[in-house]
N, CA, C and O atoms as a printed pandas DataFrame, in Angstrom:
     atom_number atom_name residue_name chain_id  residue_number  x_coord  y_coord  z_coord
0              1         N          UNK        A               1  -15.258    0.921  -47.737
1              2        CA          UNK        A               1  -13.976    1.048  -47.066
2              3         C          UNK        A               1  -13.946    2.321  -46.239
3              4         O          UNK        A               1  -13.372    2.358  -45.151
4              5         N          UNK        A               2  -14.571    3.361  -46.770
5              6        CA          UNK        A               2  -14.577    4.637  -46.059
6              7         C          UNK        A               2  -15.355    4.539  -44.755
7              8         O          UNK        A               2  -15.002    5.188  -43.771
8              9         N          UNK        A               3  -16.422    3.723  -44.740
9             10        CA          UNK        A               3  -17.210    3.571  -43.514
10            11         C          UNK        A               3  -16.393    2.870  -42.423
11            12         O          UNK        A               3  -16.530    3.195  -41.243
12            13         N          UNK        A               4  -15.559    1.927  -42.807
13            14        CA          UNK        A               4  -14.702    1.240  -41.830
14            15         C          UNK        A               4  -13.705    2.224  -41.235
15            16         O          UNK        A               4  -13.484    2.229  -40.024
16            17         N          UNK        A               5  -13.105    3.052  -42.075
17            18        CA          UNK        A               5  -12.150    4.045  -41.598
18            19         C          UNK        A               5  -12.841    5.037  -40.667
19            20         O          UNK        A               5  -12.281    5.433  -39.645
20            21         N          UNK        A               6  -14.047    5.431  -41.021
21            22        CA          UNK        A               6  -14.806    6.358  -40.179
22            23         C          UNK        A               6  -15.122    5.723  -38.825
23            24         O          UNK        A               6  -15.000    6.376  -37.789
24            25         N          UNK        A               7  -15.521    4.472  -38.833
25            26        CA          UNK        A               7  -15.824    3.772  -37.582
26            27         C          UNK        A               7  -14.581    3.629  -36.713
27            28         O          UNK        A               7  -14.657    3.778  -35.493
28            29         N          UNK        A               8  -13.449    3.343  -37.326
29            30        CA          UNK        A               8  -12.196    3.231  -36.572
30            31         C          UNK        A               8  -11.820    4.574  -35.968
31            32         O          UNK        A               8  -11.375    4.639  -34.822
32            33         N          UNK        A               9  -11.995    5.641  -36.728
33            34        CA          UNK        A               9  -11.689    6.973  -36.211
34            35         C          UNK        A               9  -12.600    7.329  -35.047
35            36         O          UNK        A               9  -12.137    7.884  -34.051
36            37         N          UNK        A              10  -13.890    7.019  -35.156
37            38        CA          UNK        A              10  -14.818    7.286  -34.061
38            39         C          UNK        A              10  -14.444    6.471  -32.826
39            40         O          UNK        A              10  -14.515    6.965  -31.700
40            41         N          UNK        A              11  -14.049    5.228  -33.048
41            42        CA          UNK        A              11  -13.649    4.366  -31.933
42            43         C          UNK        A              11  -12.415    4.924  -31.237
43            44         O          UNK        A              11  -12.332    4.911  -30.009
44            45         N          UNK        A              12  -11.466    5.410  -32.011
45            46        CA          UNK        A              12  -10.241    5.955  -31.433
46            47         C          UNK        A              12  -10.515    7.249  -30.673
47            48         O          UNK        A              12   -9.847    7.538  -29.680
48            49         N          UNK        A              13  -11.489    8.025  -31.128
49            50        CA          UNK        A              13  -11.809    9.286  -30.458
50            51         C          UNK        A              13  -12.645    9.060  -29.203
51            52         O          UNK        A              13  -12.538    9.814  -28.235
52            53         N          UNK        A              14  -13.471    8.027  -29.222
53            54        CA          UNK        A              14  -14.318    7.771  -28.053
54            55         C          UNK        A              14  -13.460    7.229  -26.918
55            56         O          UNK        A              14  -12.306    6.850  -27.115
56            57         N          UNK        A              15  -14.041    7.201  -25.740
57            58        CA          UNK        A              15  -13.294    6.726  -24.577
58            59         C          UNK        A              15  -13.560    5.254  -24.295
59            60         O          UNK        A              15  -13.100    4.730  -23.280
60            61         N          UNK        A              16  -14.281    4.590  -25.160
61            62        CA          UNK        A              16  -14.552    3.172  -24.957
62            63         C          UNK        A              16  -13.287    2.336  -25.107
63            64         O          UNK        A              16  -13.078    1.379  -24.361
64            65         N          UNK        A              17  -12.453    2.694  -26.062
65            66        CA          UNK        A              17  -11.221    1.938  -26.301
66            67         C          UNK        A              17  -10.277    1.973  -25.115
67            68         O          UNK        A              17   -9.881    0.919  -24.616
68            69         N          UNK        A              18   -9.900    3.180  -24.642
69            70        CA          UNK        A              18   -9.005    3.235  -23.477
70            71         C          UNK        A              18   -9.614    2.601  -22.228
71            72         O          UNK        A              18   -8.904    1.992  -21.428
72            73         N          UNK        A              19  -10.923    2.745  -22.063
73            74        CA          UNK        A              19  -11.574    2.139  -20.902
74            75         C          UNK        A              19  -11.476    0.621  -20.975
75            76         O          UNK        A              19  -11.197   -0.033  -19.970
76            77         N          UNK        A              20  -11.700    0.063  -22.147
77            78        CA          UNK        A              20  -11.594   -1.386  -22.314
78            79         C          UNK        A              20  -10.179   -1.861  -22.030
79            80         O          UNK        A              20   -9.989   -2.911  -21.415
80            81         N          UNK        A              21   -9.190   -1.104  -22.468
81            82        CA          UNK        A              21   -7.792   -1.473  -22.217
82            83         C          UNK        A              21   -7.493   -1.418  -20.721
83            84         O          UNK        A              21   -6.810   -2.291  -20.186
84            85         N          UNK        A              22   -8.009   -0.386  -20.048
85            86        CA          UNK        A              22   -7.794   -0.275  -18.601
86            87         C          UNK        A              22   -8.411   -1.460  -17.866
87            88         O          UNK        A              22   -7.796   -2.025  -16.961
88            89         N          UNK        A              23   -9.633   -1.836  -18.256
89            90        CA          UNK        A              23  -10.266   -2.985  -17.621
90            91         C          UNK        A              23   -9.492   -4.268  -17.901
91            92         O          UNK        A              23   -9.368   -5.117  -17.018
92            93         N          UNK        A              24   -8.979   -4.419  -19.093
93            94        CA          UNK        A              24   -8.195   -5.607  -19.432
94            95         C          UNK        A              24   -6.919   -5.672  -18.594
95            96         O          UNK        A              24   -6.537   -6.745  -18.129
96            97         N          UNK        A              25   -6.267   -4.538  -18.401
97            98        CA          UNK        A              25   -5.045   -4.500  -17.587
98            99         C          UNK        A              25   -5.377   -4.812  -16.124
99           100         O          UNK        A              25   -4.660   -5.568  -15.470
100          101         N          UNK        A              26   -6.459   -4.231  -15.620
101          102        CA          UNK        A              26   -6.853   -4.518  -14.233
102          103         C          UNK        A              26   -7.193   -5.986  -14.052
103          104         O          UNK        A              26   -6.821   -6.590  -13.046
104          105         N          UNK        A              27   -7.901   -6.569  -15.024
105          106        CA          UNK        A              27   -8.245   -7.982  -14.944
106          107         C          UNK        A              27   -6.988   -8.846  -14.952
107          108         O          UNK        A              27   -6.892   -9.809  -14.191
108          109         N          UNK        A              28   -6.033   -8.510  -15.799
109          110        CA          UNK        A              28   -4.782   -9.266  -15.856
110          111         C          UNK        A              28   -4.044   -9.182  -14.520
111          112         O          UNK        A              28   -3.521  -10.187  -14.038
112          113         N          UNK        A              29   -3.999   -8.001  -13.924
113          114        CA          UNK        A              29   -3.328   -7.849  -12.632
114          115         C          UNK        A              29   -4.044   -8.633  -11.534
115          116         O          UNK        A              29   -3.399   -9.248  -10.684
116          117         N          UNK        A              30   -5.370   -8.611  -11.553
117          118        CA          UNK        A              30   -6.133   -9.368  -10.559
118          119         C          UNK        A              30   -5.866  -10.861  -10.708
119          120         O          UNK        A              30   -5.704  -11.566   -9.712
120          121         N          UNK        A              31   -5.820  -11.344  -11.942
121          122        CA          UNK        A              31   -5.542  -12.763  -12.181
122          123         C          UNK        A              31   -4.149  -13.130  -11.679
123          124         O          UNK        A              31   -3.968  -14.183  -11.067
124          125         N          UNK        A              32   -3.167  -12.271  -11.933
125          126        CA          UNK        A              32   -1.797  -12.540  -11.477
126          127         C          UNK        A              32   -1.744  -12.595   -9.955
127          128         O          UNK        A              32   -1.108  -13.483   -9.387
128          129         N          UNK        A              33   -2.412  -11.646   -9.290
129          130        CA          UNK        A              33   -2.427  -11.633   -7.824
130          131         C          UNK        A              33   -3.117  -12.887   -7.286
131          132         O          UNK        A              33   -2.637  -13.493   -6.328
132          133         N          UNK        A              34   -4.225  -13.276   -7.889
133          134        CA          UNK        A              34   -4.939  -14.476   -7.447
134          135         C          UNK        A              34   -4.097  -15.730   -7.619
135          136         O          UNK        A              34   -4.039  -16.567   -6.719
136          137         N          UNK        A              35   -3.451  -15.864   -8.755
137          138        CA          UNK        A              35   -2.606  -17.041   -8.986
138          139         C          UNK        A              35   -1.438  -17.086   -8.007
139          140         O          UNK        A              35   -1.071  -18.156   -7.523
140          141         N          UNK        A              36   -0.857  -15.931   -7.718
141          142        CA          UNK        A              36    0.249  -15.874   -6.760
142          143         C          UNK        A              36   -0.239  -16.272   -5.372
143          144         O          UNK        A              36    0.438  -17.019   -4.665
144          145         N          UNK        A              37   -1.414  -15.774   -4.980
145          146        CA          UNK        A              37   -1.961  -16.119   -3.668
146          147         C          UNK        A              37   -2.292  -17.605   -3.582
147          148         O          UNK        A              37   -2.018  -18.246   -2.568
148          149         N          UNK        A              38   -2.873  -18.145   -4.630
149          150        CA          UNK        A              38   -3.205  -19.576   -4.641
150          151         C          UNK        A              38   -1.936  -20.419   -4.545
151          152         O          UNK        A              38   -1.914  -21.430   -3.844
152          153         N          UNK        A              39   -0.895  -20.011   -5.237
153          154        CA          UNK        A              39    0.366  -20.749   -5.173
154          155         C          UNK        A              39    0.956  -20.687   -3.771
155          156         O          UNK        A              39    1.459  -21.690   -3.265
156          157         N          UNK        A              40    0.898  -19.516   -3.137
157          158        CA          UNK        A              40    1.435  -19.374   -1.787
158          159         C          UNK        A              40    0.658  -20.238   -0.793
159          160         O          UNK        A              40    1.251  -20.889    0.067
160          161         N          UNK        A              41   -0.663  -20.241   -0.916
161          162        CA          UNK        A              41   -1.488  -21.060   -0.027
162          163         C          UNK        A              41   -1.208  -22.541   -0.266
163          164         O          UNK        A              41   -1.116  -23.317    0.685
164          165         N          UNK        A              42   -1.074  -22.927   -1.513
165          166        CA          UNK        A              42   -0.773  -24.323   -1.832
166          167         C          UNK        A              42    0.566  -24.759   -1.281
167          168         O          UNK        A              42    0.696  -25.868   -0.764
168          169         N          UNK        A              43    1.559  -23.901   -1.386
169          170        CA          UNK        A              43    2.886  -24.216   -0.848
170          171         C          UNK        A              43    2.838  -24.349    0.663
171          172         O          UNK        A              43    3.442  -25.262    1.227
172          173         N          UNK        A              44    2.126  -23.448    1.320
173          174        CA          UNK        A              44    2.007  -23.507    2.779
174          175         C          UNK        A              44    1.257  -24.770    3.212
175          176         O          UNK        A              44    1.646  -25.423    4.180
176          177         N          UNK        A              45    0.193  -25.107    2.502
177          178        CA          UNK        A              45   -0.571  -26.311    2.842
178          179         C          UNK        A              45    0.278  -27.564    2.635
179          180         O          UNK        A              45    0.249  -28.479    3.459
180          181         N          UNK        A              46    1.019  -27.606    1.559
181          182        CA          UNK        A              46    1.889  -28.748    1.304
182          183         C          UNK        A              46    2.926  -28.892    2.408
183          184         O          UNK        A              46    3.201  -30.000    2.869
184          185         N          UNK        A              47    3.496  -27.782    2.827
185          186        CA          UNK        A              47    4.486  -27.805    3.906
186          187         C          UNK        A              47    3.863  -28.309    5.200
187          188         O          UNK        A              47    4.473  -29.100    5.920
188          189         N          UNK        A              48    2.661  -27.858    5.494
189          190        CA          UNK        A              48    1.977  -28.301    6.713
190          191         C          UNK        A              48    1.695  -29.801    6.663
191          192         O          UNK        A              48    1.902  -30.499    7.656
192          193         N          UNK        A              49    1.228  -30.304    5.525
193          194        CA          UNK        A              49    0.970  -31.740    5.406
194          195         C          UNK        A              49    2.255  -32.552    5.512
195          196         O          UNK        A              49    2.262  -33.632    6.103
196          197         N          UNK        A              50    3.323  -32.046    4.952
197          198        CA          UNK        A              50    4.610  -32.739    5.057
198          199         C          UNK        A              50    5.070  -32.805    6.513
199          200         O          UNK        A              50    5.587  -33.829    6.959
200          201         N          UNK        A              51    4.878  -31.704    7.255
201          202        CA          UNK        A              51    5.256  -31.703    8.674
202          203         C          UNK        A              51    4.429  -32.709    9.469
203          204         O          UNK        A              51    4.962  -33.425   10.317
204          205         N          UNK        A              52    3.131  -32.762    9.195
205          206        CA          UNK        A              52    2.272  -33.720    9.891
206          207         C          UNK        A              52    2.692  -35.145    9.559
207          208         O          UNK        A              52    2.755  -35.990   10.453
208          209         N          UNK        A              53    2.977  -35.424    8.311
209          210        CA          UNK        A              53    3.407  -36.760    7.893
210          211         C          UNK        A              53    4.708  -37.147    8.571
211          212         O          UNK        A              53    4.856  -38.270    9.053
212          213         N          UNK        A              54    5.648  -36.215    8.607
213          214        CA          UNK        A              54    6.942  -36.481    9.244
214          215         C          UNK        A              54    6.755  -36.779   10.728
215          216         O          UNK        A              54    7.357  -37.718   11.250
216          217         N          UNK        A              55    5.931  -35.993   11.410
217          218        CA          UNK        A              55    5.702  -36.214   12.839
218          219         C          UNK        A              55    4.969  -37.528   13.095
219          220         O          UNK        A              55    5.262  -38.229   14.064
220          221         N          UNK        A              56    4.015  -37.859   12.223
221          222        CA          UNK        A              56    3.295  -39.120   12.411
222          223         C          UNK        A              56    4.228  -40.311   12.194
223          224         O          UNK        A              56    4.161  -41.287   12.941
224          225         N          UNK        A              57    5.079  -40.244   11.202
225          226        CA          UNK        A              57    6.018  -41.333   10.957
226          227         C          UNK        A              57    7.047  -41.446   12.071
227          228         O          UNK        A              57    7.471  -42.552   12.406
228          229         N          UNK        A              58    7.455  -40.324   12.650
229          230        CA          UNK        A              58    8.448  -40.334   13.728
230          231         C          UNK        A              58    7.872  -40.950   14.991
231          232         O          UNK        A              58    8.601  -41.579   15.758
232          233         N          UNK        A              59    6.580  -40.779   15.221
233          234        CA          UNK        A              59    5.952  -41.340   16.429
234          235         C          UNK        A              59    5.374  -42.725   16.188
235          236         O          UNK        A              59    4.896  -43.361   17.127
236          237         N          UNK        A              60    5.407  -43.201   14.967
237          238        CA          UNK        A              60    4.906  -44.536   14.651
238          239         C          UNK        A              60    3.414  -44.583   14.413
239          240         O          UNK        A              60    2.849  -45.671   14.303
240          241         N          UNK        A              61    2.756  -43.437   14.330
241          242        CA          UNK        A              61    1.308  -43.419   14.122
242          243         C          UNK        A              61    0.966  -43.705   12.667
243          244         O          UNK        A              61    0.030  -44.451   12.384
244          245         N          UNK        A              62    1.703  -43.130   11.763
245          246        CA          UNK        A              62    1.397  -43.293   10.334
246          247         C          UNK        A              62    2.070  -44.518    9.772
247          248         O          UNK        A              62    3.079  -44.397    9.077
248          249         N          UNK        A              63    1.553  -45.683   10.047
249          250        CA          UNK        A              63    2.190  -46.936    9.707
250          251         C          UNK        A              63    2.276  -47.231    8.223
251          252         O          UNK        A              63    2.589  -48.363    7.852
252          253         N          UNK        A              64    2.018  -46.289    7.380
253          254        CA          UNK        A              64    2.131  -46.523    5.950
254          255         C          UNK        A              64    0.766  -46.702    5.304
255          256         O          UNK        A              64   -0.265  -46.367    5.889
256          257         N          UNK        A              65    0.778  -47.235    4.091
257          258        CA          UNK        A              65   -0.441  -47.404    3.319
258          259         C          UNK        A              65   -1.137  -48.679    3.767
259          260         O          UNK        A              65   -0.493  -49.719    3.908
260          261         N          UNK        A              66   -2.452  -48.611    3.993
261          262        CA          UNK        A              66   -3.226  -49.779    4.413
262          263         C          UNK        A              66   -3.394  -50.732    3.225
263          264         O          UNK        A              66   -3.558  -50.306    2.082
264          265         N          UNK        A              67   -3.348  -52.039    3.530
265          266        CA          UNK        A              67   -3.507  -53.054    2.475
266          267         C          UNK        A              67   -4.920  -53.555    2.428
267          268         O          UNK        A              67   -5.244  -54.412    1.606
């Protein structure tokens, strides 16, 4: 039991723990930014496709689903 306590104390004193936490926080922030960007791009693409569909239907080009 004493060896576990000693190892925990060494871990807390070393800079590996805070560095790992910093990397974890940076990774989480990068993931959040990426997901936000992907959502924004997806929304913009969906809007563009909807506009194209609306214009095609208004001009009679997009005659619906082929049978």
